[in-house]
C-alpha positions as CSV (number, residue, x, y, z in Angstrom):
1,X,-17.2,17.8,-13.4
2,X,-17.3,14.0,-12.4
3,X,-19.6,11.8,-14.1
4,X,-19.8,8.0,-12.7
5,X,-21.3,5.4,-15.1
6,X,-22.1,2.3,-12.9
7,X,-23.2,0.4,-16.1
8,X,-20.2,0.9,-17.8
9,X,-17.4,0.9,-14.8
10,X,-16.2,4.2,-16.0
11,X,-15.9,8.0,-14.3
12,X,-15.3,11.1,-16.1
13,X,-14.1,14.5,-15.6
14,X,-13.4,17.5,-17.6
15,X,-11.0,20.6,-17.2
16,X,-10.5,23.8,-19.5
17,X,-7.5,26.2,-19.1
18,X,-6.7,29.3,-20.5
19,X,-3.3,29.4,-22.1
20,X,-2.6,32.5,-21.4
21,X,-2.5,31.7,-17.5
22,X,0.1,29.2,-18.3
23,X,2.1,31.7,-20.4
24,X,2.3,33.9,-17.2
25,X,3.2,31.4,-15.3
26,X,6.1,30.5,-17.7
27,X,7.0,34.1,-17.8
28,X,6.9,34.9,-13.9
29,X,7.4,31.8,-11.9
30,X,10.5,30.4,-10.9
31,X,11.5,26.9,-12.0
32,X,11.8,25.6,-8.8
33,X,8.0,27.0,-8.0
34,X,6.9,25.3,-11.5
35,X,8.6,21.9,-10.7
36,X,6.2,21.8,-8.1
37,X,3.3,21.7,-10.6
38,X,5.1,19.9,-13.6
39,X,8.1,17.6,-13.9
40,X,11.1,18.2,-15.8
41,X,9.9,15.6,-18.5
42,X,6.7,17.6,-18.8
43,X,8.5,20.6,-19.2
44,X,10.9,19.0,-21.8
45,X,8.2,17.4,-23.6
46,X,5.7,20.1,-23.8
47,X,8.8,22.8,-24.7
48,X,8.6,21.5,-28.4
49,X,5.9,23.5,-29.4
50,X,6.1,27.6,-30.2
51,X,3.3,28.0,-27.7
52,X,2.6,27.0,-24.2
53,X,-0.5,25.2,-25.5
54,X,0.9,21.8,-25.0
55,X,1.5,22.6,-21.2
56,X,-1.6,24.2,-20.7
57,X,-3.4,21.0,-22.2
58,X,-0.9,18.9,-19.7
59,X,-2.2,21.2,-17.1
60,X,-5.7,20.8,-17.8
61,X,-5.3,17.1,-17.8
62,X,-4.0,17.1,-14.2
63,X,-6.6,19.3,-13.1
64,X,-9.1,16.3,-14.6
65,X,-7.3,13.9,-12.8
66,X,-7.5,15.8,-9.7
67,X,-11.4,16.2,-10.1
68,X,-11.9,12.4,-10.0
69,X,-10.6,12.4,-6.4
70,X,-12.6,15.4,-4.8
71,X,-11.7,14.4,-1.1
72,X,-8.1,13.8,-1.2
73,X,-8.0,17.0,-3.4
74,X,-9.3,19.1,-0.6
75,X,-7.5,17.4,1.8
76,X,-4.3,18.2,-0.1
77,X,-3.5,14.4,-0.3
78,X,-3.2,14.8,-3.8
79,X,-1.4,17.5,-6.0
80,X,-1.2,18.4,-9.5
81,X,2.9,16.9,-9.6
82,X,1.0,13.6,-8.3
83,X,0.0,12.9,-11.9
84,X,2.6,13.3,-14.6
85,X,1.6,13.6,-18.2
86,X,3.8,12.3,-20.6
87,X,3.5,11.1,-24.6
88,X,3.6,7.3,-25.2
89,X,5.9,6.4,-28.5
90,X,2.8,7.0,-30.8
91,X,2.2,10.7,-29.4
92,X,-0.9,9.6,-27.3
93,X,-1.0,11.1,-23.9
94,X,-1.1,8.8,-20.9
95,X,-0.4,9.2,-17.2
96,X,2.5,8.3,-14.7
97,X,1.1,8.4,-11.1
98,X,3.2,9.3,-7.9
99,X,2.7,6.5,-5.1
100,X,0.1,8.5,-3.5
101,X,-2.2,8.7,-6.5
102,X,-1.7,5.0,-7.2
103,X,-2.9,4.3,-3.2
104,X,-6.0,7.0,-4.2
105,X,-6.8,5.1,-7.2
106,X,-6.7,1.6,-5.2
107,X,-8.9,3.3,-2.6
108,X,-11.3,4.2,-5.2
109,X,-11.2,1.0,-7.3
110,X,-9.9,2.4,-10.3
111,X,-7.6,0.1,-12.4
112,X,-6.4,3.1,-14.8
113,X,-7.1,6.6,-16.0
114,X,-7.0,7.5,-20.0
115,X,-6.6,10.8,-21.3
116,X,-8.1,13.1,-24.4
117,X,-6.3,16.6,-25.1
118,X,-7.3,19.3,-27.1
119,X,-6.6,22.8,-27.6
120,X,-7.3,25.8,-30.0
121,X,-5.3,29.4,-30.1
122,X,-6.9,30.6,-26.4
123,X,-7.9,27.4,-24.5
124,X,-6.4,23.9,-23.6
125,X,-9.1,21.0,-22.3
126,X,-8.5,17.4,-21.0
127,X,-11.1,14.7,-20.3
128,X,-9.9,12.1,-17.9
129,X,-11.7,8.8,-17.9
130,X,-11.3,6.4,-15.0
131,X,-11.7,2.6,-15.7
132,X,-13.1,0.9,-12.5
133,X,-11.5,-2.3,-11.4
134,X,-13.0,-5.5,-12.7
135,X,-12.9,-8.0,-9.8
136,X,-12.4,-11.7,-10.7
137,X,-11.6,-14.8,-9.2
138,X,-9.8,-17.8,-9.9
139,X,-11.3,-21.7,-10.2
140,X,-9.9,-22.7,-6.9
141,X,-11.1,-19.8,-4.9
142,X,-14.5,-20.3,-6.2
143,X,-14.1,-24.1,-5.4
144,X,-13.1,-23.1,-2.0
145,X,-15.8,-20.5,-1.5
146,X,-18.3,-23.0,-2.1
147,X,-16.9,-26.6,-0.9
148,X,-14.4,-25.4,1.7
149,X,-15.5,-22.3,3.1
150,X,-13.2,-21.6,5.9
151,X,-14.3,-18.8,8.0
152,X,-16.4,-17.8,5.2
153,X,-19.0,-16.1,7.4
154,X,-16.3,-14.0,9.1
155,X,-14.7,-13.2,5.4
156,X,-17.7,-11.7,3.8
157,X,-18.4,-9.8,7.5
158,X,-15.1,-8.1,7.1
159,X,-15.4,-7.2,3.7
160,X,-18.6,-5.7,3.8
161,X,-17.3,-3.8,6.9
162,X,-14.3,-2.6,5.1
163,X,-15.9,-2.3,1.4
164,X,-19.5,-2.0,1.8
165,X,-20.2,1.4,0.5
166,X,-18.0,1.0,-2.7
167,X,-18.7,-2.5,-3.5
168,X,-22.1,-4.6,-4.1
169,X,-23.1,-7.8,-2.8
170,X,-22.0,-9.9,-6.0
171,X,-18.5,-7.9,-6.1
172,X,-18.0,-8.6,-2.2
173,X,-18.5,-12.3,-2.9
174,X,-16.0,-12.2,-5.9
175,X,-13.4,-10.5,-3.9
176,X,-13.8,-13.1,-1.2
177,X,-13.2,-16.0,-3.9
178,X,-10.3,-14.3,-5.0
179,X,-8.9,-14.2,-1.2
180,X,-9.5,-18.1,-1.3
181,X,-8.0,-18.6,-4.6
182,X,-4.8,-16.6,-2.7
183,X,-5.1,-18.7,0.4
184,X,-4.9,-22.0,-2.1
185,X,-2.0,-20.6,-3.9
186,X,-0.4,-19.5,-0.9
187,X,-0.7,-23.4,0.8
188,X,0.4,-24.9,-2.4
189,X,3.3,-22.7,-2.5
190,X,4.3,-23.2,1.3
191,X,4.4,-27.0,1.2
192,X,6.2,-27.1,-2.2
193,X,9.1,-24.9,-0.7
194,X,9.1,-27.1,2.3
195,X,9.1,-30.4,0.7
196,X,11.8,-29.2,-2.2
197,X,9.7,-29.4,-5.2
198,X,9.9,-27.1,-8.0
199,X,12.1,-23.9,-8.4
200,X,12.9,-21.8,-5.8
201,X,10.4,-18.3,-5.5
202,X,11.2,-15.7,-7.1
203,X,11.4,-12.4,-5.0
204,X,12.1,-9.0,-6.0
205,X,12.9,-6.3,-3.3
206,X,12.1,-2.7,-3.9
207,X,12.8,0.6,-2.5
208,X,15.4,-1.4,-0.3
209,X,16.7,2.5,0.0
210,X,13.9,3.2,2.4
211,X,15.2,0.4,5.0
212,X,19.0,1.3,4.5
213,X,18.5,5.0,5.0
214,X,16.4,3.9,8.4
215,X,19.2,2.0,9.4
216,X,21.7,4.7,9.1
217,X,19.8,6.7,11.7
218,X,21.8,4.5,14.1
219,X,18.5,3.9,16.3
220,X,17.5,0.2,14.9
221,X,14.5,-0.1,12.7
222,X,10.8,-1.0,13.4
223,X,9.1,-2.8,10.5
224,X,5.5,-2.4,10.6
225,X,3.7,-5.2,8.5
226,X,0.9,-7.6,8.5
227,X,-0.6,-10.9,7.0
228,X,0.0,-9.7,3.2
229,X,0.9,-12.3,0.4
230,X,2.5,-15.1,1.0
231,X,5.2,-13.9,3.7
232,X,6.3,-17.3,5.1
233,X,7.6,-17.9,1.4
234,X,8.7,-14.6,0.5
235,X,10.5,-12.7,3.4
236,X,13.1,-15.9,3.9
237,X,14.0,-15.7,0.3
238,X,14.2,-11.9,0.4
239,X,16.6,-11.8,2.9
240,X,19.4,-12.7,0.3
241,X,19.0,-9.2,-1.0
242,X,20.2,-7.3,2.1
243,X,23.1,-9.1,3.7
244,X,23.7,-6.2,6.3
245,X,20.5,-7.8,8.1
246,X,21.3,-11.4,8.3
247,X,20.8,-12.4,11.5
248,X,19.5,-9.0,12.6
249,X,15.7,-9.3,11.7
250,X,13.7,-10.2,14.6
251,X,10.0,-11.0,14.0
252,X,7.4,-10.6,17.0
253,X,4.8,-13.2,17.0
254,X,2.6,-15.1,18.8
255,X,2.7,-18.6,19.6
256,X,2.0,-20.9,16.7
257,X,1.4,-25.0,16.8
258,X,4.5,-26.4,17.5
259,X,4.4,-28.8,14.5
260,X,4.0,-25.6,12.3
261,X,7.0,-23.9,14.3
262,X,9.4,-26.6,13.4
263,X,8.5,-26.0,9.7
264,X,8.6,-22.3,10.1
265,X,11.8,-21.9,12.3
266,X,13.9,-24.0,10.1
267,X,13.3,-21.8,7.2
268,X,13.5,-18.7,9.1
269,X,16.7,-19.5,10.8
270,X,18.2,-20.7,7.7
271,X,17.5,-17.1,5.9
272,X,19.0,-15.2,9.3
273,X,15.4,-14.4,10.5
274,X,14.9,-15.1,14.3
275,X,11.6,-15.1,16.4
276,X,10.5,-13.0,19.4
277,X,7.6,-13.7,21.5
278,X,5.1,-10.9,21.4
279,X,4.6,-10.8,25.2
280,X,7.0,-10.0,27.8
281,X,9.6,-9.0,25.3
282,X,9.8,-5.2,26.0
283,X,13.2,-4.9,27.0
284,X,14.5,-7.3,24.6
285,X,13.2,-5.0,21.6
286,X,15.1,-2.0,23.2
287,X,18.1,-4.2,23.4
288,X,17.8,-4.8,19.6
289,X,17.0,-1.7,18.8
290,X,20.1,-0.2,20.5
291,X,22.2,-2.7,18.7
292,X,20.7,-1.2,15.3
293,X,19.0,-4.4,14.5
294,X,15.5,-4.7,12.9
295,X,12.6,-5.6,14.4
296,X,9.2,-6.8,12.6
297,X,5.6,-6.2,14.2
298,X,2.8,-7.6,12.7
299,X,0.1,-5.1,13.6
300,X,-2.9,-6.3,11.5
301,X,-4.5,-8.3,14.0
302,X,-7.1,-8.0,17.1
303,X,-5.3,-6.6,20.4
304,X,-7.4,-7.6,23.6
305,X,-6.7,-7.0,27.1
306,X,-4.5,-4.0,28.1
307,X,-2.4,-4.7,24.8
308,X,-4.8,-2.8,22.7
309,X,-5.8,1.0,21.8
310,X,-9.5,1.7,19.9
311,X,-8.5,3.4,16.5
312,X,-10.2,3.4,12.9
313,X,-9.1,0.3,10.8
314,X,-10.9,0.8,7.3
315,X,-13.3,3.3,8.9
316,X,-14.4,1.2,12.2
317,X,-13.1,1.1,15.1
318,X,-10.7,-1.7,15.9
319,X,-9.0,-2.8,18.9
320,X,-5.3,-2.5,17.7
321,X,-1.5,-3.5,19.5
322,X,-0.2,-0.1,21.1
323,X,3.4,-1.4,21.4
324,X,4.6,-0.3,18.2
325,X,3.7,3.2,18.9
326,X,5.0,3.1,22.8
327,X,8.3,1.5,21.5
328,X,8.7,4.2,18.8
329,X,8.1,7.0,21.1
330,X,10.4,5.5,23.8
331,X,13.3,4.8,21.6
332,X,12.9,7.0,18.4
333,X,13.5,4.2,16.2
334,X,12.0,5.0,12.5
335,X,8.8,2.8,11.5
336,X,9.0,1.5,8.1
337,X,6.2,-0.1,6.5
338,X,6.6,-3.1,4.6
339,X,4.5,-4.5,1.8
340,X,4.6,-8.2,0.5
341,X,2.7,-9.4,-2.4
342,X,2.4,-11.8,-5.3
343,X,2.4,-11.0,-9.1
344,X,0.4,-12.0,-11.8
345,X,3.4,-14.1,-13.0
346,X,3.8,-16.0,-9.6
347,X,6.8,-13.6,-8.4
348,X,6.9,-12.2,-5.3
349,X,7.4,-8.7,-4.3
350,X,8.8,-7.0,-0.8
351,X,8.4,-3.5,-0.8
352,X,9.7,-1.0,1.9
353,X,7.7,2.1,2.0
354,X,9.4,5.7,3.3
355,X,9.5,5.7,7.2
356,X,6.5,7.2,8.9
357,X,6.8,10.4,11.1
358,X,6.4,9.9,14.7
359,X,3.5,11.9,16.0
360,X,3.5,14.1,19.2
361,X,0.5,14.4,21.5
362,X,-1.0,16.2,24.5
363,X,-0.4,13.4,26.4
364,X,1.2,9.9,26.1
365,X,-1.8,8.3,25.5
366,X,-3.2,10.9,23.1
367,X,0.6,10.1,21.3
368,X,0.2,6.4,21.2
369,X,-3.4,6.7,19.8
370,X,-2.5,8.8,17.1
371,X,0.6,7.3,15.9
372,X,-1.2,3.8,16.1
373,X,-4.1,5.4,13.8
374,X,-1.2,6.3,11.4
375,X,0.0,2.8,11.1
376,X,-3.3,1.3,10.4
377,X,-3.7,4.2,7.8
378,X,-0.5,2.8,6.4
379,X,-1.8,-1.0,6.3
380,X,-4.9,0.0,4.6
381,X,-2.8,1.5,2.0
382,X,-1.1,-1.6,1.3
383,X,-4.0,-4.0,1.8
384,X,-6.1,-1.7,-1.1
385,X,-3.4,-2.3,-3.6
386,X,-4.1,-6.1,-3.4
387,X,-6.9,-6.6,-1.5
388,X,-7.5,-10.3,-1.9
389,X,-4.2,-11.2,-0.5
390,X,-4.8,-9.9,2.9
391,X,-5.9,-12.5,5.9
392,X,-9.6,-11.7,5.8
393,X,-10.3,-14.7,8.0
394,X,-8.9,-13.1,11.1
395,X,-11.6,-11.7,13.6
396,X,-10.0,-7.8,13.1
397,X,-13.3,-6.1,14.5
398,X,-14.0,-8.0,17.5
399,X,-15.4,-6.5,20.6
400,X,-12.9,-6.1,23.5
């Protein structure tokens, strides 16, 4: 059972489990199969009691969590192991969520999940309470929204297209103001860095193993990214964390104003980053991959002319660059999504995701469309983690 409560911002679900069922699982199921449901920590934590009631209560909690996401559960995108039920230092239950579960929570605007567990001699029960994310915007964002509304109509239109079915008008405006606050902060950070004012940015690199694993496939690496966070500040600083790629990171980009290019290129070259033009560089990209270099594709802009393929982005068809799929299919190089965002304390994070599979198709056009949709889905997951930190002022859903 799931009950949304729009006034309190809470959603509830309840599950009841027969303890005898869990007792039979423990007696009959091989441990490797048990580990597809429970983590080692859950099995060890619940083993303190003489009966499997504690484990049954955790299983009920997992089922209650899954009921908050009926679509993802029905499609097999979420499973019991995506929610680990553990005890905090005071013995209260809490949820550790997998990356898949965290993405599902972000997609449904859920900030956290609280649990209540209970059992008697025959049954265990659990209630999961999901608290809806409360949107807020800084004063700088509210000021820009009202006084410096750069492309405000485009921003609002894009947000309504992406989130109009989940957020009301007030929430859309608050999210737009949060975006303008992020934009203001990014401009200030960029100016301070280039003027040499203040401390250097603090940048964490997470899941570096993902790109290093792709690197050791010896086919080069294709990095899928977009206009997330403040990448002009974060990416050059992050390069210090993996010297293996110094001078071997190439970013595909469109032409930018010459005065801005001089500023950006200076920092890029100093950090070991290089730029490639987006047009006419197919053979250069293949050469760089053959040399085991990394090529970054900024994939979240409108693709016009013959460069585009029409695939969904946040539920609406959008013309998307086909070049990444074309090169991945031709070269066999792994495609690694890269996310960037700013934390509340002002530090920046660069996180590499696990490489995406390259999908086959009945024809070359089908394969390109299927893989491009896969890339858009990866971008959606990244955006949803920090939706205010994506470039909503771009006309992403333009007609051809």
